[in-house]
C-alpha positions as CSV (number, residue, x, y, z in Angstrom):
1,M,121.6,110.2,131.4
2,D,124.6,110.3,128.7
3,I,126.6,112.8,128.8
4,I,129.4,114.0,126.1
5,L,131.9,116.4,127.1
6,V,133.3,118.0,124.1
7,P,136.9,119.7,124.6
8,G,138.3,123.2,123.4
9,L,141.4,123.7,121.4
10,W,144.5,121.9,122.2
11,L,142.5,119.8,124.9
12,D,141.9,116.0,124.9
13,A,139.5,113.8,127.0
14,S,141.4,113.5,129.8
15,S,140.7,117.8,130.0
16,W,137.8,116.5,132.0
17,E,139.1,114.1,134.3
18,D,138.6,116.3,137.0
19,V,134.5,116.8,136.7
20,V,134.1,113.0,135.2
21,A,133.9,111.5,138.9
22,A,131.4,114.2,140.2
23,L,128.9,113.4,137.2
24,E,129.2,109.6,137.3
25,S,129.0,110.1,141.2
26,A,125.5,111.4,140.4
27,G,124.5,108.4,138.0
28,H,125.3,109.8,134.6
29,T,127.4,108.1,131.6
30,T,130.2,110.3,130.7
31,H,131.8,110.2,127.0
32,P,134.7,112.7,127.4
33,L,135.9,112.7,123.9
34,T,139.5,113.4,122.2
35,L,138.4,114.3,118.3
36,P,140.1,113.7,115.3
37,G,143.8,115.2,114.6
38,V,144.5,116.3,118.2
39,G,147.7,115.7,118.7
40,A,148.7,114.6,115.1
41,S,151.0,115.7,112.6
42,A,150.5,117.9,109.3
43,S,150.6,115.1,107.2
44,D,148.2,113.1,109.3
45,S,145.8,116.0,109.8
46,S,145.7,118.5,106.8
47,D,142.6,117.0,106.1
48,I,140.7,117.3,109.0
49,G,138.5,120.3,109.3
50,I,136.0,121.2,112.0
51,Q,133.0,119.0,109.8
52,D,135.4,116.0,111.1
53,W,134.7,117.1,114.5
54,V,131.2,117.6,114.2
55,D,130.7,114.0,112.6
56,A,132.4,112.7,115.7
57,V,130.1,113.9,118.0
58,V,127.2,112.8,115.8
59,T,128.7,109.4,115.9
60,E,128.9,109.7,119.7
61,I,125.1,110.5,120.2
62,D,124.2,107.7,117.8
63,A,126.1,105.0,119.8
64,A,124.5,106.9,122.9
65,G,121.3,104.9,121.6
66,G,118.8,107.5,123.8
67,P,119.1,111.2,124.8
68,V,121.9,112.5,125.6
69,V,123.5,116.4,127.0
70,L,126.1,117.9,125.1
71,V,128.8,119.8,126.8
72,G,131.1,121.9,124.9
73,H,134.1,124.0,126.4
74,S,134.9,126.9,124.3
75,G,135.8,125.9,120.6
76,G,133.9,123.0,121.6
77,G,130.9,124.9,121.8
78,N,130.7,125.2,117.9
79,V,131.7,121.5,117.7
80,V,128.2,120.5,119.8
81,W,126.2,123.1,118.5
82,A,126.4,121.7,114.8
83,A,125.9,118.7,116.2
84,A,122.7,119.7,118.2
85,E,121.6,120.6,114.7
86,A,122.4,117.6,113.1
87,R,120.5,115.4,116.1
88,A,118.1,117.7,117.4
89,D,115.7,114.9,118.3
90,S,118.3,113.0,120.5
91,V,119.3,116.0,122.7
92,R,118.1,116.7,125.9
93,R,120.7,119.9,126.5
94,V,123.4,121.6,125.0
95,V,125.5,123.3,127.8
96,F,128.2,125.9,126.9
97,V,131.2,126.4,128.8
98,D,132.7,130.0,129.1
99,T,131.5,130.1,125.1
100,V,128.0,130.8,122.9
101,P,125.9,129.3,120.7
102,P,127.7,130.6,117.1
103,P,125.9,131.5,114.0
104,G,126.4,129.7,110.7
105,G,129.6,130.5,108.7
106,N,132.1,131.4,111.3
107,G,135.4,129.8,112.6
108,I,136.3,129.4,116.2
109,S,139.5,131.9,116.1
110,E,142.4,132.4,114.6
111,F,146.1,131.1,115.7
112,E,149.5,130.9,114.5
113,I,150.2,127.8,112.2
114,V,153.3,126.3,113.0
115,D,154.8,123.1,111.2
116,G,151.5,122.9,109.4
117,V,149.6,122.6,112.7
118,V,148.4,125.1,115.5
119,P,150.0,124.8,119.0
120,F,148.9,125.4,122.1
121,P,150.1,129.4,122.1
122,G,150.8,129.3,125.7
123,W,148.7,131.0,128.5
124,D,150.1,134.5,128.2
125,S,148.6,134.7,125.1
126,F,144.9,135.0,126.5
127,D,143.7,137.9,128.1
128,A,144.2,138.0,131.9
129,P,140.4,137.6,133.2
130,D,140.7,134.2,131.3
131,V,143.8,132.5,133.1
132,E,144.0,134.7,136.6
133,D,142.4,132.0,138.6
134,L,144.8,129.2,137.1
135,A,147.6,128.5,139.7
136,P,151.1,128.3,138.6
137,G,151.2,124.4,138.8
138,V,148.0,123.6,136.8
139,R,149.4,126.1,134.1
140,E,152.5,123.9,134.0
141,K,150.6,120.8,134.0
142,W,147.9,122.0,131.4
143,A,150.9,123.6,129.0
144,A,152.4,120.0,129.2
145,R,149.6,118.3,128.2
146,A,148.5,120.7,125.3
147,R,148.5,118.8,122.0
148,S,148.3,120.6,118.5
149,V,145.1,120.7,116.8
150,P,144.7,120.6,112.7
151,A,145.4,123.8,111.2
152,R,142.3,124.0,109.4
153,V,140.2,123.5,112.6
154,P,140.1,127.0,113.7
155,T,139.2,129.0,110.9
156,D,137.3,126.8,109.3
157,P,133.3,127.9,108.8
158,L,130.9,126.2,110.7
159,V,128.0,124.9,108.9
160,L,124.6,125.2,110.0
161,E,122.0,124.0,107.7
162,G,118.4,124.5,109.0
163,T,117.0,125.6,112.6
164,H,116.2,122.5,114.5
165,R,119.2,123.4,116.9
166,H,116.7,126.2,118.2
167,R,114.7,123.7,119.5
168,V,117.2,122.1,122.2
169,P,117.4,124.0,125.4
170,V,120.6,125.8,125.9
171,T,122.5,126.5,129.0
172,L,125.3,129.0,129.2
173,L,127.7,128.7,131.9
174,M,129.9,131.9,131.8
175,G,132.5,132.5,133.7
176,G,132.1,136.3,134.3
177,M,128.5,137.2,133.3
178,D,125.3,136.3,134.8
179,D,121.7,136.1,132.6
180,A,121.3,139.9,132.6
181,E,124.8,141.0,131.8
182,F,124.7,138.5,129.2
183,R,121.6,139.1,127.1
184,A,122.7,142.9,127.1
185,A,126.1,142.3,126.0
186,V,125.2,139.7,123.2
187,S,122.0,141.7,121.7
188,E,125.4,144.1,120.5
189,W,126.9,141.1,119.0
190,G,125.3,141.0,115.4
191,P,124.5,137.9,114.2
192,F,125.7,136.0,117.7
193,G,122.8,138.2,118.8
194,E,120.3,136.8,116.4
195,E,121.7,133.2,117.0
196,F,121.0,133.0,120.6
197,E,118.0,135.1,120.5
198,A,116.3,132.3,118.0
199,I,116.7,129.7,120.7
200,D,113.3,128.9,122.2
201,H,114.9,127.7,125.8
202,S,117.9,129.5,127.0
203,E,119.7,130.2,130.3
204,V,123.1,131.6,131.9
205,V,124.7,130.8,134.9
206,R,127.6,132.9,136.0
207,L,130.8,130.7,137.3
208,G,132.8,133.3,138.6
209,T,135.9,131.4,137.0
210,G,137.8,132.2,134.2
211,H,138.2,130.4,131.0
212,W,138.9,126.7,132.0
213,P,137.1,126.0,134.8
214,Q,137.4,122.2,134.6
215,F,140.7,123.1,135.6
216,S,140.8,126.0,138.1
217,Q,137.4,125.0,140.0
218,P,136.3,121.3,138.6
219,D,133.8,121.2,141.2
220,R,132.3,123.9,140.7
221,L,131.8,123.3,137.0
222,A,130.7,120.0,137.9
223,S,127.7,121.1,139.8
224,A,126.5,123.6,137.4
225,I,126.7,120.8,134.6
226,L,124.2,118.5,137.3
227,E,122.0,121.1,137.7
228,A,121.5,122.0,133.8
229,V,121.4,118.4,133.2
230,S,118.5,118.1,136.0
231,R,116.3,120.6,134.1
């Protein structure tokens, strides 16, 4: 199976490096992506928005020439969900890593723009449960490797036209919530709950990690992805 790995904000293809080996050892072909404008200056990225990221994933799906599994971490979940809408017939499953399928019209989140781009805001800007399993050395390593993202990307509203994505099976690999807990919570999240309810086949798996399991527990994440792919 071709597995397309889409990172969240501030991360590039290398963020999957500790997961890729296990997936390939199991016989899969991985496609970790660096999305357009990541690490670029404002002059080189000011015209890049979330749709450009979606288009990059769609291009990768088309290049694979067969069925794929899409894996999206954090804000990358928005990207893979729109790509699934565009290429539902080619997507075997969408795996969300500590994020949820977004309804149309929503952005990822809002962060400070500095010199025309959005730099990594630092680990202290996140809630404690998201980062408490990241060892000091891990934080230092990935903070140094974090790259800015184009200013428009985090807040651009996601365009989701149609309902083809809803027939694609979905696995949510959540840091702290199991299936029952998540379903109870998402039912209170308005349009997010409606979007999740519209999915024909969904499952939620609790990882027991923070928000960056590819750094804190890559083996656990890889195993969970493999289990989802085997469905």
